[in-house]
C-alpha positions as CSV (number, residue, x, y, z in Angstrom):
1,M,59.3,-88.9,-30.0
2,L,61.6,-86.4,-28.7
3,N,60.6,-84.0,-31.3
4,V,57.0,-84.3,-30.3
5,T,57.3,-84.2,-26.5
6,Y,60.3,-82.0,-25.6
7,G,61.6,-80.6,-28.9
8,T,61.4,-76.9,-30.0
9,T,59.5,-77.7,-33.1
10,P,55.8,-78.1,-32.4
11,A,54.0,-81.3,-33.6
12,N,51.0,-79.2,-34.9
13,P,52.1,-75.7,-35.6
14,A,48.9,-74.7,-37.4
15,K,46.7,-75.1,-34.2
16,R,49.1,-73.8,-31.5
17,T,49.9,-70.4,-33.1
18,P,46.3,-69.0,-32.9
19,N,46.0,-69.8,-29.2
20,V,49.1,-67.9,-28.4
21,R,47.8,-64.8,-30.3
22,L,44.3,-64.9,-28.7
23,L,45.5,-64.6,-25.1
24,P,46.7,-61.0,-25.3
25,A,43.6,-60.1,-27.3
26,A,41.3,-61.6,-24.7
27,V,43.2,-59.6,-21.9
28,G,42.8,-56.4,-24.0
29,L,39.1,-57.1,-24.5
30,I,38.5,-57.6,-20.8
31,S,40.5,-54.5,-19.9
32,F,38.5,-52.5,-22.5
33,S,35.2,-53.8,-21.0
34,L,36.3,-52.9,-17.5
35,M,37.4,-49.4,-18.6
36,T,34.1,-48.9,-20.4
37,G,32.1,-50.0,-17.4
38,Q,34.0,-47.7,-15.1
39,A,33.5,-44.8,-17.5
40,Q,29.8,-45.5,-17.7
41,A,29.7,-45.7,-13.9
42,Q,31.5,-42.3,-13.7
43,D,29.1,-40.8,-16.3
44,Q,26.1,-42.0,-14.3
45,T,27.5,-40.5,-11.1
46,V,27.8,-37.1,-12.9
47,E,24.3,-37.3,-14.2
48,E,23.0,-38.2,-10.8
49,R,24.9,-35.3,-9.3
50,L,23.5,-32.9,-11.9
51,A,20.0,-34.2,-11.2
52,T,20.5,-33.6,-7.5
53,L,21.9,-30.2,-8.1
54,E,19.0,-29.2,-10.4
55,A,16.5,-30.5,-7.8
56,K,18.1,-28.3,-5.1
57,L,18.2,-25.3,-7.5
58,A,14.5,-25.9,-8.3
59,E,13.8,-25.9,-4.5
60,V,15.9,-22.8,-3.8
61,E,15.0,-20.7,-6.8
62,P,11.3,-19.9,-5.8
63,K,12.6,-18.7,-2.4
64,A,15.3,-16.6,-4.0
65,S,12.9,-15.0,-6.5
66,G,10.3,-14.3,-3.8
67,L,7.8,-16.9,-5.0
68,E,8.2,-18.9,-1.8
69,G,9.3,-18.3,1.8
70,F,9.3,-15.4,4.2
71,S,9.8,-11.8,3.2
72,F,9.5,-8.4,5.0
73,N,8.2,-5.1,3.9
74,T,7.8,-1.8,5.7
75,Y,6.7,1.8,5.7
76,A,8.0,4.1,8.4
77,R,8.5,7.7,9.3
78,S,9.8,9.3,12.4
79,G,10.5,13.0,13.1
80,L,10.8,15.9,15.5
81,L,8.7,19.0,14.9
82,L,9.5,22.1,17.0
83,N,8.2,25.6,17.2
84,G,10.2,28.8,17.8
85,D,10.3,28.1,21.6
86,L,11.9,24.7,20.9
87,Q,8.8,23.0,22.1
88,S,6.9,20.3,20.2
89,A,4.5,21.8,17.7
90,P,1.2,20.3,16.5
91,G,1.2,19.1,12.9
92,G,0.0,16.6,10.4
93,P,-1.8,16.9,7.0
94,Y,-5.1,17.1,8.8
95,L,-4.4,19.9,11.3
96,T,-6.8,22.4,9.7
97,P,-10.6,22.6,10.4
98,A,-11.1,21.0,6.9
99,G,-9.0,18.1,8.1
100,S,-11.9,16.9,10.2
101,V,-13.7,16.0,7.0
102,G,-10.7,14.8,5.1
103,G,-9.2,18.0,3.8
104,A,-5.5,17.4,3.8
105,V,-2.6,19.8,3.3
106,G,1.0,19.1,2.4
107,R,3.0,16.8,4.7
108,L,6.6,17.9,4.1
109,G,7.9,19.5,7.3
110,N,4.5,19.0,8.9
111,E,4.6,15.6,10.7
112,P,5.3,15.3,14.4
113,D,4.8,11.6,14.7
114,T,6.4,8.2,14.5
115,Y,4.4,5.8,12.4
116,L,5.4,2.4,11.2
117,E,4.1,-0.6,9.4
118,A,5.9,-4.0,9.8
119,I,4.6,-6.4,7.1
120,L,5.4,-10.1,7.3
121,N,4.7,-12.3,4.2
122,Y,4.9,-16.0,3.7
123,K,4.4,-17.5,0.2
124,Q,4.1,-21.1,-1.0
125,V,3.7,-22.8,-4.3
126,A,1.8,-26.1,-4.3
127,E,2.8,-29.1,-6.5
128,N,-0.1,-28.2,-8.8
129,G,1.2,-24.6,-9.2
130,T,-1.3,-22.9,-7.0
131,K,0.2,-20.0,-5.1
132,S,-0.7,-18.9,-1.5
133,H,0.3,-15.7,0.3
134,Y,-0.2,-15.0,4.0
135,R,0.3,-11.5,5.2
136,L,0.4,-10.0,8.6
137,M,0.8,-6.2,9.1
138,I,1.4,-4.7,12.5
139,A,1.3,-0.9,12.8
140,D,2.1,1.6,15.6
141,S,1.7,5.4,15.9
142,T,2.8,7.9,18.5
143,T,3.7,11.5,18.9
144,S,5.9,10.9,21.9
145,S,9.6,11.5,21.5
146,N,10.5,8.8,24.0
147,D,12.1,5.5,23.1
148,W,9.5,3.5,25.1
149,T,6.0,4.4,24.2
150,A,3.9,1.3,25.1
151,G,1.7,3.5,27.4
152,D,0.6,6.0,24.7
153,G,1.2,4.1,21.4
154,A,-1.4,2.6,19.2
155,L,0.0,-0.8,18.3
156,N,-2.4,-3.0,16.4
157,V,-2.9,-5.6,13.7
158,R,-4.0,-3.8,10.5
159,Q,-3.9,-6.8,8.2
160,A,-4.1,-10.6,8.5
161,Y,-5.3,-12.5,5.4
162,V,-4.6,-15.3,3.0
163,E,-4.7,-15.0,-0.8
164,F,-4.6,-17.8,-3.4
165,S,-3.6,-17.2,-7.0
166,N,-2.8,-19.2,-10.1
167,L,-5.3,-21.8,-9.0
168,A,-4.9,-25.0,-10.9
169,S,-8.6,-25.7,-11.1
170,F,-9.6,-22.2,-12.3
171,S,-10.2,-21.6,-16.0
172,G,-12.0,-19.3,-18.3
173,I,-12.6,-15.8,-17.0
174,F,-11.1,-17.0,-13.6
175,D,-7.9,-18.3,-15.2
176,D,-5.9,-15.3,-13.8
177,A,-8.1,-14.8,-10.7
178,A,-7.0,-14.7,-7.1
179,I,-9.3,-15.3,-4.1
180,W,-8.7,-14.0,-0.5
181,A,-10.3,-13.8,2.9
182,G,-9.4,-12.1,6.2
183,K,-8.6,-8.6,7.4
184,R,-6.9,-6.5,4.8
185,F,-6.5,-3.3,2.8
186,D,-8.0,-3.7,-0.6
187,R,-5.2,-4.3,-3.1
188,D,-6.4,-1.8,-5.7
189,L,-8.3,0.6,-3.5
190,N,-5.6,2.2,-1.4
191,F,-3.8,4.5,-3.9
192,D,-3.0,7.9,-2.6
193,I,-1.6,11.4,-3.1
194,H,1.6,10.8,-1.2
195,W,2.5,14.5,-0.6
196,L,-0.8,15.0,1.2
197,D,-0.8,11.6,3.0
198,S,-4.3,11.3,1.7
199,D,-5.8,8.2,0.0
200,I,-7.8,9.1,-3.1
201,V,-9.9,6.2,-2.0
202,F,-9.3,3.5,0.7
203,L,-11.2,0.3,1.5
204,G,-10.2,-2.0,4.4
205,G,-11.8,-4.3,6.9
206,L,-12.8,-7.9,7.4
207,G,-14.1,-9.8,4.4
208,A,-13.4,-11.9,1.3
209,G,-13.2,-11.4,-2.4
210,V,-11.9,-12.3,-5.8
211,Y,-9.4,-10.3,-7.9
212,D,-8.7,-10.2,-11.6
213,V,-11.8,-11.7,-13.1
214,T,-10.8,-11.2,-16.8
215,F,-13.8,-10.9,-19.1
216,S,-11.7,-9.7,-22.1
217,D,-8.3,-8.2,-22.9
218,S,-9.8,-4.8,-22.1
219,L,-12.1,-5.6,-19.1
220,K,-11.0,-6.9,-15.7
221,S,-13.0,-6.8,-12.5
222,N,-12.6,-7.3,-8.7
223,F,-15.5,-8.3,-6.4
224,S,-15.5,-8.2,-2.6
225,L,-17.5,-8.1,0.5
226,Y,-16.1,-6.1,3.5
227,G,-17.4,-5.6,7.0
228,R,-16.7,-2.6,9.2
229,S,-17.9,-2.3,12.8
230,F,-19.8,0.7,14.3
231,L,-19.4,0.3,18.1
232,E,-21.0,1.9,21.1
233,F,-22.8,4.7,19.4
234,P,-25.5,6.6,21.3
235,S,-29.0,5.2,20.5
236,D,-31.3,7.0,23.0
237,I,-32.1,10.7,22.7
238,Q,-32.9,10.9,26.4
239,D,-30.0,8.9,27.8
240,Q,-26.6,9.2,26.1
241,D,-25.2,6.3,28.1
242,I,-27.4,3.8,26.2
243,T,-25.4,2.6,23.2
244,A,-25.7,0.1,20.4
245,D,-23.5,-1.6,17.9
246,T,-23.8,-2.7,14.3
247,D,-21.8,-3.7,11.2
248,N,-21.6,-1.9,7.9
249,L,-21.4,-4.4,5.1
250,I,-19.9,-3.1,1.8
251,L,-20.3,-4.9,-1.5
252,T,-17.8,-3.8,-4.1
253,A,-17.3,-4.1,-7.8
254,N,-14.1,-2.6,-9.1
255,N,-13.7,-2.5,-12.9
256,Y,-10.8,-1.7,-15.2
257,F,-11.2,-0.7,-18.9
258,G,-7.5,-0.2,-19.8
259,N,-6.4,3.0,-18.0
260,V,-10.0,3.7,-16.8
261,Q,-11.2,2.5,-13.5
262,W,-14.9,2.5,-12.4
263,L,-15.7,1.6,-8.8
264,I,-19.1,1.1,-7.3
265,N,-19.9,0.2,-3.7
266,G,-23.2,-0.5,-2.0
267,M,-23.5,-0.7,1.8
268,K,-25.9,-1.4,4.6
269,A,-25.6,-1.0,8.3
270,Q,-28.6,-2.6,10.0
271,E,-30.2,-0.3,12.6
272,N,-27.6,2.4,12.2
273,D,-30.6,4.7,11.9
274,L,-31.1,4.4,15.6
275,R,-27.9,6.4,16.1
276,V,-28.3,9.8,17.8
277,V,-26.5,12.6,15.9
278,G,-27.2,16.2,16.8
279,G,-30.1,15.2,19.0
280,V,-32.0,13.3,16.3
281,T,-32.0,9.8,14.9
282,E,-31.6,10.5,11.2
283,A,-28.3,8.7,10.5
284,A,-28.0,6.7,7.3
285,E,-28.6,3.0,7.2
286,T,-27.6,2.5,3.6
287,G,-25.3,4.1,1.1
288,L,-23.9,4.2,-2.4
289,H,-20.4,5.2,-3.5
290,T,-18.8,5.4,-6.9
291,M,-15.6,6.5,-8.4
292,L,-14.4,7.1,-12.0
293,A,-10.6,7.3,-12.3
294,Y,-7.9,7.5,-14.9
295,H,-4.4,6.3,-14.4
296,G,-2.2,8.1,-16.9
297,D,1.2,7.0,-18.2
298,S,2.4,10.6,-19.0
299,F,2.3,14.0,-17.3
300,F,-1.2,15.0,-18.6
301,G,0.0,14.3,-22.1
302,I,2.5,17.1,-21.9
303,S,5.7,15.3,-21.0
304,D,7.1,12.1,-19.6
305,G,5.8,11.2,-16.1
306,S,2.5,10.0,-14.7
307,F,-0.8,11.3,-13.4
308,K,-4.0,10.1,-11.7
309,A,-7.4,11.8,-11.8
310,A,-10.5,10.8,-10.0
311,I,-14.0,12.0,-9.3
312,I,-15.9,10.4,-6.4
313,H,-19.5,10.7,-5.4
314,G,-21.4,9.2,-2.5
315,T,-24.8,9.3,-0.8
316,G,-25.9,8.2,2.7
317,L,-23.2,6.0,4.3
318,G,-21.3,6.4,1.0
319,A,-20.9,10.2,1.5
320,E,-17.5,9.4,3.2
321,T,-15.8,9.5,-0.2
322,K,-12.3,8.6,0.8
323,N,-12.5,6.0,3.6
324,I,-15.3,3.9,2.2
325,G,-17.9,2.9,4.8
326,A,-16.0,4.1,7.8
327,D,-18.3,7.0,9.1
328,G,-21.5,6.0,10.8
329,D,-22.6,9.5,11.7
330,L,-23.5,10.4,8.2
331,H,-27.0,11.7,7.6
332,E,-29.5,9.7,5.6
333,D,-29.6,12.6,3.1
334,A,-25.9,13.2,3.0
335,V,-24.3,13.9,-0.4
336,S,-20.6,14.4,-1.2
337,T,-18.5,14.8,-4.3
338,R,-14.7,14.8,-4.3
339,V,-12.1,15.5,-7.0
340,A,-8.5,14.4,-6.8
341,V,-5.7,15.0,-9.4
342,Y,-1.9,14.7,-9.2
343,G,1.0,14.2,-11.4
344,T,4.8,13.8,-11.5
345,T,7.4,14.9,-14.1
346,Y,10.9,16.2,-14.6
347,L,11.1,19.9,-15.6
348,S,14.7,19.4,-16.5
349,E,17.5,16.9,-15.9
350,T,17.7,17.7,-12.2
351,W,14.4,19.4,-11.3
352,R,11.3,17.4,-10.4
353,F,7.7,18.7,-10.1
354,A,4.6,17.1,-8.5
355,P,1.4,19.2,-8.3
356,A,-1.8,18.0,-6.7
357,I,-5.4,19.2,-6.3
358,L,-7.8,17.8,-3.8
359,A,-11.3,19.2,-3.2
360,E,-14.7,18.2,-1.8
361,T,-18.2,19.5,-1.3
362,S,-20.9,17.9,0.8
363,E,-24.3,18.8,2.0
364,D,-26.5,17.4,4.8
365,R,-23.4,15.6,5.9
366,Y,-24.1,15.1,9.6
367,I,-27.0,17.4,10.3
368,K,-29.8,18.4,7.8
369,G,-28.8,21.7,6.3
370,D,-25.0,21.6,7.0
371,E,-22.5,22.2,4.3
372,Y,-18.7,21.5,4.0
373,Q,-16.6,22.8,1.2
374,W,-12.8,22.8,0.9
375,L,-10.1,22.9,-1.7
376,T,-6.3,22.2,-1.5
377,F,-3.5,23.1,-3.9
378,N,-0.1,21.5,-3.2
379,A,3.2,21.4,-5.1
380,R,6.3,19.4,-4.3
381,V,9.5,20.5,-6.1
382,A,12.9,18.8,-5.8
383,Q,16.4,19.9,-7.1
384,E,18.9,17.0,-7.4
385,L,22.3,18.5,-6.5
386,S,24.4,15.3,-6.1
387,A,24.1,11.5,-6.1
388,N,23.0,11.6,-2.4
389,F,21.6,15.1,-1.8
390,E,18.7,17.2,-3.0
391,M,16.7,20.2,-2.0
392,Q,13.0,19.7,-1.6
393,Y,10.4,22.4,-1.5
394,E,6.7,22.3,-0.9
395,A,3.9,24.9,-1.0
396,S,0.4,24.2,0.2
397,W,-2.7,26.3,0.2
398,Q,-6.2,25.4,1.4
399,T,-9.4,27.3,1.4
400,M,-12.5,26.2,3.3
401,D,-16.1,27.2,4.1
402,L,-17.6,24.9,6.7
403,T,-21.2,25.3,8.0
404,T,-21.4,22.8,10.8
405,L,-24.7,23.7,12.5
406,G,-23.0,22.8,15.8
407,Y,-22.0,19.2,15.0
408,Q,-19.8,17.9,17.9
409,G,-19.6,21.4,19.3
410,R,-17.8,22.7,16.2
411,N,-18.3,26.3,14.9
412,S,-18.8,27.4,11.3
413,V,-15.6,28.9,9.8
414,D,-14.6,30.4,6.5
415,G,-10.9,31.1,5.7
416,D,-7.6,30.0,4.2
417,Y,-4.5,28.2,5.4
418,S,-1.0,28.4,3.7
419,R,2.4,26.7,4.4
420,F,5.8,26.7,2.7
421,T,8.6,24.2,3.5
422,V,12.3,24.0,2.6
423,A,13.9,20.6,3.3
424,P,17.5,19.6,2.6
425,T,17.4,15.9,2.0
426,F,19.9,13.0,2.0
427,K,19.3,9.7,0.4
428,P,21.3,6.7,-1.0
429,Q,20.4,7.6,-4.6
430,V,18.5,10.6,-5.9
431,G,16.2,10.2,-8.9
432,G,12.4,10.3,-8.9
433,F,9.9,10.9,-6.2
434,W,9.7,7.3,-5.0
435,N,13.3,6.6,-4.0
436,R,13.6,5.9,-0.3
437,P,15.0,6.0,2.4
438,E,15.4,9.7,3.1
439,I,16.8,11.8,5.9
440,R,15.8,15.4,5.9
441,V,15.9,18.5,8.0
442,F,13.3,21.2,7.3
443,A,12.0,24.6,8.1
444,S,8.3,25.5,7.5
445,Y,6.3,28.7,7.6
446,S,2.6,28.6,8.3
447,T,-0.1,31.2,8.3
448,W,-4.0,31.1,8.4
449,D,-7.0,33.4,8.9
450,D,-7.9,34.1,12.5
451,E,-11.5,32.8,12.0
452,L,-10.1,29.3,11.7
453,E,-9.0,29.4,15.3
454,T,-12.7,29.4,16.5
455,Y,-13.6,26.0,14.9
456,A,-13.3,23.7,17.9
457,A,-11.8,23.5,21.4
458,G,-8.6,21.7,21.4
459,D,-8.1,22.2,17.7
460,A,-4.5,22.4,16.5
461,L,-5.1,25.9,15.2
462,G,-7.5,26.9,18.0
463,V,-7.2,29.9,20.3
464,D,-6.3,27.5,23.2
465,S,-3.3,26.1,21.2
466,D,0.3,27.4,21.5
467,F,0.5,27.1,17.8
468,E,0.0,30.5,16.3
469,S,-0.4,31.9,12.8
470,S,2.7,33.3,11.0
471,Q,5.0,31.0,12.8
472,W,8.1,29.0,11.8
473,T,8.6,25.4,12.7
474,F,11.7,23.3,12.4
475,G,12.6,19.7,12.6
476,T,14.1,16.5,11.2
477,Q,12.6,13.3,9.8
478,M,13.4,10.0,8.3
479,E,11.1,8.1,5.9
480,I,11.5,4.7,4.4
481,W,9.6,2.0,2.5
482,F,10.4,-1.2,0.7
């Protein structure tokens, strides 16, 4: 009995030994299970954290890339233009008599104004992928040198529109299309010759349209309807105080065949033919406008660079070849043709060259029998001397023969205008004609035929102006865009 109850030798050794060995095994198994559970919990936390981080990155990335959120763009220039008496001098690319009908000359060392565009953008991407873009552009212009110019400035809203793109429900030829409505500059019809500050063609106003209707890999089109207002024009031959208003509606088809662009516009301004111009009511009520352009990816096939060439033709209200549909005084028989060509290239590692030609001829423009002809040659040359400094040079020559028949009290003139500018220029990084901002100082020499001074009272080159031929002007200017 003692051996069974209190002794050291077990009564049933075969059964007791396994129980003793299973205890530490069970403890180990439980510990392993607990450790595995903790590891799984830790792994799950990491996965959750990664998922949260990825979600935040997905939210931030569109804003960082510009696909969503607010952004700001601008164009601005501001400068001082002085004559030899250290007084403000008249200037601008449109200071010649031909400038009254769109004949621009070179702008370097020839701008006395402050002009700015402040462009605010807000972009969103919907859950279905549709993109929206709201744009507001505010612009101001003044020739005052003062810091506060609210009394003589021209602050206004130039653009306010919404555009949708990548629309989830669009397919077929509209798969890449964008639709818009509001007040805007047309996206593809505001390209210019920068050195003349002249659009080759410009279309803007209130309206709606669709971009990038893709018929094939080689054919893409834009369609739009714009409205422009003609306000308070004289409508009674006997009483100039009696006025009328109307709207010019412009229907546009802008087509691209690779590098070739073909634009056609039809317009109608109801009852604009009631307008009194030159003592008669013969103003146009309708118009046609067309442009054939080529956007080159070399310097006329000669060297690396770029060029653009366009021929523009218009009749009636379409005879304003540059600013489409903007001139209500045009005669019903008005006919105009304009040619624009410019290019950019490097002549050597440090010398850049940008020539431009702009010319127009028009007949019966405002008064039956009138005739306006002008031609501008311009060349901008730049020599890059260091990482932040270059010398810029510009030569501009314009010839004109304007037979006005007394329109708006203007006299007929025939003559030439010439100007040459030297402009030492600083910038953050030289290289190419499009790098901005720039700070420049300049000296310009201008000369013109005496006959041009008789064109109109108050004209920049007129006999009543302090600005005289064969005169130097000096100044400084900044220019920026982004």
